[in-house]
N, CA, C, O and the ligand as a Tripos MOL2 file, in Angstrom:
@<TRIPOS>MOLECULE
protein
  241   239    61     0     0
PROTEIN
NO_CHARGES

@<TRIPOS>ATOM
      1 N           4.3180  101.2500    9.3560 N.3       1 MET1
      2 CA          3.1030  101.8230    9.9280 C.3       1 MET1
      3 C           1.8650  101.3040    9.1540 C.2       1 MET1
      4 O           1.3960  101.8370    8.1490 O.2       1 MET1
      5 N           1.4490  100.2950    9.7050 N.am      2 ARG2
      6 CA          0.2310   99.6700    9.0610 C.3       2 ARG2
      7 C          -0.9560   99.4750    9.9930 C.2       2 ARG2
      8 O          -0.9200   98.5920   10.8500 O.2       2 ARG2
      9 N          -1.9220  100.2100    9.8600 N.am      3 GLN3
     10 CA         -3.0480  100.0540   10.7540 C.3       3 GLN3
     11 C          -4.0160   98.9240   10.2590 C.2       3 GLN3
     12 O          -4.4410   98.8770    9.1050 O.2       3 GLN3
     13 N          -4.3050   98.0740   11.1810 N.am      4 LYS4
     14 CA         -5.2570   97.1230   10.8050 C.3       4 LYS4
     15 C          -6.6710   97.7060   11.0200 C.2       4 LYS4
     16 O          -7.1730   97.9040   12.1260 O.2       4 LYS4
     17 N          -7.2260   97.9460    9.8800 N.am      5 HIS5
     18 CA         -8.5680   98.6260    9.9970 C.3       5 HIS5
     19 C          -9.4830   98.2150    8.8860 C.2       5 HIS5
     20 O          -9.1690   98.3170    7.7000 O.2       5 HIS5
     21 N         -10.6220   97.7480    9.3130 N.am      6 ASP6
     22 CA        -11.5080   97.3670    8.2320 C.3       6 ASP6
     23 C         -12.1600   98.5690    7.5200 C.2       6 ASP6
     24 O         -12.8110   99.3900    8.1660 O.2       6 ASP6
     25 N         -12.0040   98.6600    6.3270 N.am      7 GLU7
     26 CA        -12.5900   99.7690    5.6760 C.3       7 GLU7
     27 C         -13.9380   99.4760    5.0810 C.2       7 GLU7
     28 O         -14.4580  100.1450    4.1890 O.2       7 GLU7
     29 N         -14.4640   98.3990    5.6630 N.am      8 GLY8
     30 CA        -15.8230   97.9770    5.1030 C.3       8 GLY8
     31 C         -15.8250   97.5510    3.6980 C.2       8 GLY8
     32 O         -16.6860   97.9290    2.9040 O.2       8 GLY8
     33 N         -14.8020   96.7160    3.3770 N.am      9 GLU9
     34 CA        -14.7160   96.2070    2.0480 C.3       9 GLU9
     35 C         -15.9640   95.3140    1.7560 C.2       9 GLU9
     36 O         -16.3170   94.4130    2.5180 O.2       9 GLU9
     37 N         -16.5460   95.6050    0.6960 N.am     10 ALA10
     38 CA        -17.7600   94.7790    0.4340 C.3      10 ALA10
     39 C         -17.3880   93.4080   -0.0570 C.2      10 ALA10
     40 O         -16.7260   93.2520   -1.0830 O.2      10 ALA10
     41 N         -17.8100   92.4410    0.6690 N.am     11 MET11
     42 CA        -17.5120   91.0940    0.1790 C.3      11 MET11
     43 C         -18.5470   90.6470   -0.8210 C.2      11 MET11
     44 O         -19.7510   90.7210   -0.5750 O.2      11 MET11
     45 N         -18.0860   90.2050   -1.8960 N.am     12 PRO12
     46 CA        -19.0680   89.7270   -2.8840 C.3      12 PRO12
     47 C         -19.8780   88.5780   -2.4070 C.2      12 PRO12
     48 O         -19.3260   87.5620   -1.9850 O.2      12 PRO12
     49 N         -21.1070   88.6980   -2.4560 N.am     13 ALA13
     50 CA        -22.0360   87.6130   -2.0450 C.3      13 ALA13
     51 C         -21.8580   86.4270   -2.9270 C.2      13 ALA13
     52 O         -22.0000   86.5370   -4.1450 O.2      13 ALA13
     53 N         -21.5580   85.3150   -2.3670 N.am     14 ARG14
     54 CA        -21.3640   84.0630   -3.1460 C.3      14 ARG14
     55 C         -22.6840   83.5070   -3.4440 C.2      14 ARG14
     56 O         -23.6510   84.2250   -3.6960 O.2      14 ARG14
     57 N         -22.7250   82.2430   -3.4160 N.am     15 MET15
     58 CA        -24.0420   81.5430   -3.6420 C.3      15 MET15
     59 C         -24.9320   81.6570   -2.4800 C.2      15 MET15
     60 O         -24.5370   81.5150   -1.3230 O.2      15 MET15
     61 N         -26.1860   81.9240   -2.8270 N.am     16 LYS16
     62 CA        -27.1450   81.8720   -1.7680 C.3      16 LYS16
     63 C         -27.5740   80.4990   -1.6200 C.2      16 LYS16
     64 O         -28.0070   79.8550   -2.5750 O.2      16 LYS16
     65 N         -27.4600   80.0080   -0.3840 N.am     17 LYS17
     66 CA        -27.9510   78.6880   -0.2090 C.3      17 LYS17
     67 C         -29.2150   78.6600    0.7260 C.2      17 LYS17
     68 O         -29.6610   77.6120    1.1930 O.2      17 LYS17
     69 N         -29.6780   79.7320    0.9250 N.am     18 ALA18
     70 CA        -30.8450   79.8980    1.8090 C.3      18 ALA18
     71 C         -32.1080   79.3030    1.1640 C.2      18 ALA18
     72 O         -33.0360   78.7990    1.7960 O.2      18 ALA18
     73 N         -32.0310   79.4210   -0.1320 N.am     19 ASP19
     74 CA        -33.3070   79.0230   -0.9110 C.3      19 ASP19
     75 C         -33.3170   77.5000   -1.1390 C.2      19 ASP19
     76 O         -34.3360   76.9300   -1.5290 O.2      19 ASP19
     77 N         -32.1720   76.8540   -0.8910 N.am     20 LEU20
     78 CA        -32.2140   75.3910   -1.1680 C.3      20 LEU20
     79 C         -32.8320   74.5950   -0.1710 C.2      20 LEU20
     80 O         -32.6610   74.8600    1.0190 O.2      20 LEU20
     81 N         -33.5700   73.5970   -0.5630 N.am     21 PRO21
     82 CA        -34.2860   72.7110    0.3460 C.3      21 PRO21
     83 C         -33.1360   71.8240    1.0350 C.2      21 PRO21
     84 O         -32.0710   71.5540    0.4790 O.2      21 PRO21
     85 N         -33.4740   71.4420    2.2240 N.am     22 THR22
     86 CA        -32.5610   70.6180    2.9700 C.3      22 THR22
     87 C         -33.2610   69.3610    3.5010 C.2      22 THR22
     88 O         -34.4800   69.3210    3.6690 O.2      22 THR22
     89 N         -32.4200   68.3190    3.7630 N.am     23 ARG23
     90 CA        -33.0120   67.0750    4.2340 C.3      23 ARG23
     91 C         -32.0440   66.4220    5.1350 C.2      23 ARG23
     92 O         -30.8490   66.7020    5.0390 O.2      23 ARG23
     93 N         -32.4690   65.5790    5.9940 N.am     24 THR24
     94 CA        -31.6030   64.8880    6.8770 C.3      24 THR24
     95 C         -31.2600   63.5100    6.3650 C.2      24 THR24
     96 O         -32.1050   62.6990    5.9860 O.2      24 THR24
     97 N         -29.9040   63.2970    6.3810 N.am     25 CYS25
     98 CA        -29.4110   62.0660    5.8920 C.3      25 CYS25
     99 C         -29.8340   60.8820    6.8000 C.2      25 CYS25
    100 O         -29.7010   60.9300    8.0230 O.2      25 CYS25
    101 N         -30.3620   59.7960    6.1270 N.am     26 LEU26
    102 CA        -30.8140   58.7280    6.9310 C.3      26 LEU26
    103 C         -29.6470   57.8740    7.5240 C.2      26 LEU26
    104 O         -29.8320   57.1300    8.4870 O.2      26 LEU26
    105 N         -28.5080   58.0060    6.9420 N.am     27 ALA27
    106 CA        -27.3360   57.1790    7.4150 C.3      27 ALA27
    107 C         -26.6120   57.9080    8.5630 C.2      27 ALA27
    108 O         -26.4220   57.3510    9.6440 O.2      27 ALA27
    109 N         -26.2250   59.1340    8.3100 N.am     28 CYS28
    110 CA        -25.3810   59.8690    9.3320 C.3      28 CYS28
    111 C         -26.1400   60.8120   10.1720 C.2      28 CYS28
    112 O         -25.6270   61.3410   11.1590 O.2      28 CYS28
    113 N         -27.4880   61.0560    9.7560 N.am     29 GLY29
    114 CA        -28.2640   61.9550   10.4860 C.3      29 GLY29
    115 C         -28.0120   63.4490   10.3930 C.2      29 GLY29
    116 O         -28.5540   64.2660   11.1370 O.2      29 GLY29
    117 N         -27.1790   63.7400    9.4570 N.am     30 ARG30
    118 CA        -26.8550   65.2440    9.2790 C.3      30 ARG30
    119 C         -27.6260   65.7680    8.2270 C.2      30 ARG30
    120 O         -27.9850   65.0790    7.2730 O.2      30 ARG30
    121 N         -27.9320   67.1270    8.3800 N.am     31 PRO31
    122 CA        -28.7160   67.7750    7.2830 C.3      31 PRO31
    123 C         -27.8040   68.0440    6.1500 C.2      31 PRO31
    124 O         -26.6230   68.3570    6.3020 O.2      31 PRO31
    125 N         -28.4130   67.9060    4.9770 N.am     32 PHE32
    126 CA        -27.6500   68.2670    3.8020 C.3      32 PHE32
    127 C         -28.5510   69.0450    2.8700 C.2      32 PHE32
    128 O         -29.7770   68.9440    2.9200 O.2      32 PHE32
    129 N         -27.9060   69.8230    2.0190 N.am     33 ALA33
    130 CA        -28.6280   70.6530    1.1320 C.3      33 ALA33
    131 C         -28.8390   70.1250   -0.2530 C.2      33 ALA33
    132 O         -28.1080   69.2220   -0.6610 O.2      33 ALA33
    133 N         -29.7520   70.6050   -0.9770 N.am     34 TRP34
    134 CA        -30.0770   70.2510   -2.3660 C.3      34 TRP34
    135 C         -28.8050   70.5000   -3.1440 C.2      34 TRP34
    136 O         -28.0330   71.4230   -2.8890 O.2      34 TRP34
    137 N         -28.6370   69.6000   -4.1280 N.am     35 ARG35
    138 CA        -27.5040   69.7750   -5.0110 C.3      35 ARG35
    139 C         -27.9350   69.6750   -6.3910 C.2      35 ARG35
    140 O         -28.9410   69.0240   -6.6700 O.2      35 ARG35
    141 N         -27.2060   70.3100   -7.3350 N.am     36 LYS36
    142 CA        -27.5800   70.3640   -8.7130 C.3      36 LYS36
    143 C         -27.7530   68.9240   -9.2610 C.2      36 LYS36
    144 O         -28.6770   68.6130  -10.0110 O.2      36 LYS36
    145 N         -26.8230   68.0960   -8.8440 N.am     37 LYS37
    146 CA        -26.8640   66.7560   -9.4580 C.3      37 LYS37
    147 C         -28.1190   66.0030   -9.0520 C.2      37 LYS37
    148 O         -28.4820   64.9880   -9.6470 O.2      37 LYS37
    149 N         -28.7670   66.5220   -8.0300 N.am     38 TRP38
    150 CA        -29.9830   65.7700   -7.5480 C.3      38 TRP38
    151 C         -31.2410   66.4040   -8.0730 C.2      38 TRP38
    152 O         -32.3540   66.0160   -7.7160 O.2      38 TRP38
    153 N         -31.0430   67.4100   -8.9480 N.am     39 GLU39
    154 CA        -32.3200   68.1100   -9.3340 C.3      39 GLU39
    155 C         -33.3340   67.2220   -9.9750 C.2      39 GLU39
    156 O         -34.5170   67.5620   -9.9570 O.2      39 GLU39
    157 N         -32.9770   66.1670  -10.5090 N.am     40 ARG40
    158 CA        -33.9210   65.3140  -11.2040 C.3      40 ARG40
    159 C         -34.5700   64.3500  -10.2740 C.2      40 ARG40
    160 O         -35.7480   64.0220  -10.4170 O.2      40 ARG40
    161 N         -33.7700   63.8710   -9.2760 N.am     41 ASP41
    162 CA        -34.3340   62.8460   -8.4400 C.3      41 ASP41
    163 C         -34.1570   63.2110   -6.9190 C.2      41 ASP41
    164 O         -33.7950   62.4170   -6.0510 O.2      41 ASP41
    165 N         -34.4650   64.5110   -6.7380 N.am     42 TRP42
    166 CA        -34.3690   64.9930   -5.2510 C.3      42 TRP42
    167 C         -35.4010   64.2730   -4.4150 C.2      42 TRP42
    168 O         -35.1900   64.0290   -3.2260 O.2      42 TRP42
    169 N         -36.4590   63.9510   -5.0010 N.am     43 ALA43
    170 CA        -37.4980   63.2740   -4.2090 C.3      43 ALA43
    171 C         -37.0380   61.9140   -3.6660 C.2      43 ALA43
    172 O         -37.5470   61.4440   -2.6480 O.2      43 ALA43
    173 N         -36.0550   61.2730   -4.3650 N.am     44 MET44
    174 CA        -35.6470   60.0450   -3.9320 C.3      44 MET44
    175 C         -34.3010   60.0570   -3.1710 C.2      44 MET44
    176 O         -33.8360   59.0280   -2.6800 O.2      44 MET44
    177 N         -33.7400   61.1720   -3.1000 N.am     45 VAL45
    178 CA        -32.5180   61.2880   -2.3590 C.3      45 VAL45
    179 C         -32.6990   61.3050   -0.7940 C.2      45 VAL45
    180 O         -33.4010   62.1600   -0.2530 O.2      45 VAL45
    181 N         -32.0860   60.3960   -0.1420 N.am     46 LYS46
    182 CA        -32.3190   60.2040    1.2280 C.3      46 LYS46
    183 C         -31.0050   60.2000    2.0390 C.2      46 LYS46
    184 O         -31.0160   60.1920    3.2690 O.2      46 LYS46
    185 N         -29.8260   60.2080    1.2750 N.am     47 TYR47
    186 CA        -28.4930   60.2790    1.9010 C.3      47 TYR47
    187 C         -27.7600   61.3830    1.4100 C.2      47 TYR47
    188 O         -27.9320   61.8170    0.2710 O.2      47 TYR47
    189 N         -26.8860   61.8980    2.2770 N.am     48 CYS48
    190 CA        -26.1210   63.0880    1.9070 C.3      48 CYS48
    191 C         -25.0380   62.6990    0.9360 C.2      48 CYS48
    192 O         -24.4980   63.5870    0.2760 O.2      48 CYS48
    193 N         -24.6940   61.4960    0.8030 N.am     49 SER49
    194 CA        -23.6710   61.1110   -0.1680 C.3      49 SER49
    195 C         -23.7690   59.7110   -0.5560 C.2      49 SER49
    196 O         -24.5310   58.9350    0.0200 O.2      49 SER49
    197 N         -22.9520   59.3470   -1.5980 N.am     50 GLU50
    198 CA        -22.9990   58.0020   -1.9840 C.3      50 GLU50
    199 C         -22.4790   57.0610   -0.9890 C.2      50 GLU50
    200 O         -22.9170   55.9170   -0.8760 O.2      50 GLU50
    201 N         -21.5350   57.5530   -0.2630 N.am     51 ARG51
    202 CA        -20.9350   56.7400    0.8800 C.3      51 ARG51
    203 C         -21.9490   56.3800    1.8440 C.2      51 ARG51
    204 O         -22.0830   55.2160    2.2210 O.2      51 ARG51
    205 N         -22.6650   57.3260    2.2550 N.am     52 CYS52
    206 CA        -23.7160   57.0910    3.2610 C.3      52 CYS52
    207 C         -24.7420   56.1060    2.6900 C.2      52 CYS52
    208 O         -25.2060   55.1880    3.3660 O.2      52 CYS52
    209 N         -25.0350   56.3140    1.5640 N.am     53 ARG53
    210 CA        -26.0670   55.4520    0.8270 C.3      53 ARG53
    211 C         -25.5840   53.9580    0.9240 C.2      53 ARG53
    212 O         -26.3480   53.0480    1.2450 O.2      53 ARG53
    213 N         -24.2950   53.7830    0.6300 N.am     54 ARG54
    214 CA        -23.8520   52.4400    0.6210 C.3      54 ARG54
    215 C         -23.6190   51.8950    2.0050 C.2      54 ARG54
    216 O         -23.8490   50.7120    2.2590 O.2      54 ARG54
    217 N         -23.1630   52.7500    2.9090 N.am     55 SER55
    218 CA        -22.8560   52.2410    4.2500 C.3      55 SER55
    219 C         -24.1990   51.8170    4.8970 C.2      55 SER55
    220 O         -24.2490   50.9210    5.7400 O.2      55 SER55
    221 N         -25.2490   52.4780    4.4810 N.am     56 ARG56
    222 CA        -26.5700   52.1340    4.9860 C.3      56 ARG56
    223 C         -26.9620   50.7610    4.5480 C.2      56 ARG56
    224 O         -27.5490   49.9810    5.2970 O.2      56 ARG56
    225 N         -26.6390   50.4940    3.3630 N.am     57 ARG57
    226 CA        -27.0580   49.1150    2.8550 C.3      57 ARG57
    227 C         -26.0570   48.0850    3.3630 C.2      57 ARG57
    228 O         -26.4270   46.9320    3.5830 O.2      57 ARG57
    229 N         -24.8810   48.4460    3.5420 N.am     58 ALA58
    230 CA        -23.8640   47.4140    4.0200 C.3      58 ALA58
    231 C         -24.1090   46.9720    5.3750 C.2      58 ALA58
    232 O         -23.6880   45.8780    5.7500 O.2      58 ALA58
    233 N         -24.7940   47.7850    6.1780 N.am     59 ALA59
    234 CA        -25.0930   47.4590    7.5590 C.3      59 ALA59
    235 C         -26.3510   46.6260    7.6350 C.2      59 ALA59
    236 O         -27.3860   47.0330    8.1640 O.2      59 ALA59
    237 N         -26.2090   45.4580    7.0870 N.am     60 ARG60
    238 CA        -27.2510   44.4530    7.1720 C.3      60 ARG60
    239 C         -28.6380   45.0130    7.0130 C.2      60 ARG60
    240 O         -29.6150   44.2660    7.0650 O.2      60 ARG60
    241 ZN        -24.8660   61.1120    5.3270 Zn       61 ZN61
@<TRIPOS>BOND
     1     1     2 1
     2     2     3 1
     3     3     4 2
     4     3     5 am
     5     5     6 1
     6     6     7 1
     7     7     8 2
     8     7     9 am
     9     9    10 1
    10    10    11 1
    11    11    12 2
    12    11    13 am
    13    13    14 1
    14    14    15 1
    15    15    16 2
    16    15    17 am
    17    17    18 1
    18    18    19 1
    19    19    20 2
    20    19    21 am
    21    21    22 1
    22    22    23 1
    23    23    24 2
    24    23    25 am
    25    25    26 1
    26    26    27 1
    27    27    28 2
    28    27    29 am
    29    29    30 1
    30    30    31 1
    31    31    32 2
    32    31    33 am
    33    33    34 1
    34    34    35 1
    35    35    36 2
    36    35    37 am
    37    37    38 1
    38    38    39 1
    39    39    40 2
    40    39    41 am
    41    41    42 1
    42    42    43 1
    43    43    44 2
    44    43    45 am
    45    45    46 1
    46    46    47 1
    47    47    48 2
    48    47    49 am
    49    49    50 1
    50    50    51 1
    51    51    52 2
    52    51    53 am
    53    53    54 1
    54    54    55 1
    55    55    56 2
    56    55    57 am
    57    57    58 1
    58    58    59 1
    59    59    60 2
    60    59    61 am
    61    61    62 1
    62    62    63 1
    63    63    64 2
    64    63    65 am
    65    65    66 1
    66    66    67 1
    67    67    68 2
    68    67    69 am
    69    69    70 1
    70    70    71 1
    71    71    72 2
    72    71    73 am
    73    73    74 1
    74    74    75 1
    75    75    76 2
    76    75    77 am
    77    77    78 1
    78    78    79 1
    79    79    80 2
    80    79    81 am
    81    81    82 1
    82    82    83 1
    83    83    84 2
    84    83    85 am
    85    85    86 1
    86    86    87 1
    87    87    88 2
    88    87    89 am
    89    89    90 1
    90    90    91 1
    91    91    92 2
    92    91    93 am
    93    93    94 1
    94    94    95 1
    95    95    96 2
    96    95    97 am
    97    97    98 1
    98    98    99 1
    99    99   100 2
   100    99   101 am
   101   101   102 1
   102   102   103 1
   103   103   104 2
   104   103   105 am
   105   105   106 1
   106   106   107 1
   107   107   108 2
   108   107   109 am
   109   109   110 1
   110   110   111 1
   111   111   112 2
   112   111   113 am
   113   113   114 1
   114   114   115 1
   115   115   116 2
   116   115   117 am
   117   117   118 1
   118   118   119 1
   119   119   120 2
   120   119   121 am
   121   121   122 1
   122   122   123 1
   123   123   124 2
   124   123   125 am
   125   125   126 1
   126   126   127 1
   127   127   128 2
   128   127   129 am
   129   129   130 1
   130   130   131 1
   131   131   132 2
   132   131   133 am
   133   133   134 1
   134   134   135 1
   135   135   136 2
   136   135   137 am
   137   137   138 1
   138   138   139 1
   139   139   140 2
   140   139   141 am
   141   141   142 1
   142   142   143 1
   143   143   144 2
   144   143   145 am
   145   145   146 1
   146   146   147 1
   147   147   148 2
   148   147   149 am
   149   149   150 1
   150   150   151 1
   151   151   152 2
   152   151   153 am
   153   153   154 1
   154   154   155 1
   155   155   156 2
   156   155   157 am
   157   157   158 1
   158   158   159 1
   159   159   160 2
   160   159   161 am
   161   161   162 1
   162   162   163 1
   163   163   164 2
   164   163   165 am
   165   165   166 1
   166   166   167 1
   167   167   168 2
   168   167   169 am
   169   169   170 1
   170   170   171 1
   171   171   172 2
   172   171   173 am
   173   173   174 1
   174   174   175 1
   175   175   176 2
   176   175   177 am
   177   177   178 1
   178   178   179 1
   179   179   180 2
   180   179   181 am
   181   181   182 1
   182   182   183 1
   183   183   184 2
   184   183   185 am
   185   185   186 1
   186   186   187 1
   187   187   188 2
   188   187   189 am
   189   189   190 1
   190   190   191 1
   191   191   192 2
   192   191   193 am
   193   193   194 1
   194   194   195 1
   195   195   196 2
   196   195   197 am
   197   197   198 1
   198   198   199 1
   199   199   200 2
   200   199   201 am
   201   201   202 1
   202   202   203 1
   203   203   204 2
   204   203   205 am
   205   205   206 1
   206   206   207 1
   207   207   208 2
   208   207   209 am
   209   209   210 1
   210   210   211 1
   211   211   212 2
   212   211   213 am
   213   213   214 1
   214   214   215 1
   215   215   216 2
   216   215   217 am
   217   217   218 1
   218   218   219 1
   219   219   220 2
   220   219   221 am
   221   221   222 1
   222   222   223 1
   223   223   224 2
   224   223   225 am
   225   225   226 1
   226   226   227 1
   227   227   228 2
   228   227   229 am
   229   229   230 1
   230   230   231 1
   231   231   232 2
   232   231   233 am
   233   233   234 1
   234   234   235 1
   235   235   236 2
   236   235   237 am
   237   237   238 1
   238   238   239 1
   239   239   240 2
@<TRIPOS>SUBSTRUCTURE
     1 MET1         2 RESIDUE 1 A MET
     2 ARG2         6 RESIDUE 1 A ARG
     3 GLN3        10 RESIDUE 1 A GLN
     4 LYS4        14 RESIDUE 1 A LYS
     5 HIS5        18 RESIDUE 1 A HIS
     6 ASP6        22 RESIDUE 1 A ASP
     7 GLU7        26 RESIDUE 1 A GLU
     8 GLY8        30 RESIDUE 1 A GLY
     9 GLU9        34 RESIDUE 1 A GLU
    10 ALA10       38 RESIDUE 1 A ALA
    11 MET11       42 RESIDUE 1 A MET
    12 PRO12       46 RESIDUE 1 A PRO
    13 ALA13       50 RESIDUE 1 A ALA
    14 ARG14       54 RESIDUE 1 A ARG
    15 MET15       58 RESIDUE 1 A MET
    16 LYS16       62 RESIDUE 1 A LYS
    17 LYS17       66 RESIDUE 1 A LYS
    18 ALA18       70 RESIDUE 1 A ALA
    19 ASP19       74 RESIDUE 1 A ASP
    20 LEU20       78 RESIDUE 1 A LEU
    21 PRO21       82 RESIDUE 1 A PRO
    22 THR22       86 RESIDUE 1 A THR
    23 ARG23       90 RESIDUE 1 A ARG
    24 THR24       94 RESIDUE 1 A THR
    25 CYS25       98 RESIDUE 1 A CYS
    26 LEU26      102 RESIDUE 1 A LEU
    27 ALA27      106 RESIDUE 1 A ALA
    28 CYS28      110 RESIDUE 1 A CYS
    29 GLY29      114 RESIDUE 1 A GLY
    30 ARG30      118 RESIDUE 1 A ARG
    31 PRO31      122 RESIDUE 1 A PRO
    32 PHE32      126 RESIDUE 1 A PHE
    33 ALA33      130 RESIDUE 1 A ALA
    34 TRP34      134 RESIDUE 1 A TRP
    35 ARG35      138 RESIDUE 1 A ARG
    36 LYS36      142 RESIDUE 1 A LYS
    37 LYS37      146 RESIDUE 1 A LYS
    38 TRP38      150 RESIDUE 1 A TRP
    39 GLU39      154 RESIDUE 1 A GLU
    40 ARG40      158 RESIDUE 1 A ARG
    41 ASP41      162 RESIDUE 1 A ASP
    42 TRP42      166 RESIDUE 1 A TRP
    43 ALA43      170 RESIDUE 1 A ALA
    44 MET44      174 RESIDUE 1 A MET
    45 VAL45      178 RESIDUE 1 A VAL
    46 LYS46      182 RESIDUE 1 A LYS
    47 TYR47      186 RESIDUE 1 A TYR
    48 CYS48      190 RESIDUE 1 A CYS
    49 SER49      194 RESIDUE 1 A SER
    50 GLU50      198 RESIDUE 1 A GLU
    51 ARG51      202 RESIDUE 1 A ARG
    52 CYS52      206 RESIDUE 1 A CYS
    53 ARG53      210 RESIDUE 1 A ARG
    54 ARG54      214 RESIDUE 1 A ARG
    55 SER55      218 RESIDUE 1 A SER
    56 ARG56      222 RESIDUE 1 A ARG
    57 ARG57      226 RESIDUE 1 A ARG
    58 ALA58      230 RESIDUE 1 A ALA
    59 ALA59      234 RESIDUE 1 A ALA
    60 ARG60      238 RESIDUE 1 A ARG
    61 ZN61       241 GROUP 0 **** ****
């Protein structure tokens, strides 16, 4: 006898990513959010990942 019933268990709020700035990747066109590893050169970041960055260059 087990009732499936939500008892309103409080889910712990994880990271808030609402405050993070976002940008659109120039390679794949998808939005991506700020990452810790970019904190120093966020102004120069234009691609969501290293892969996109390279693929962009590779495409003549
Ligand atoms: Zn991308």
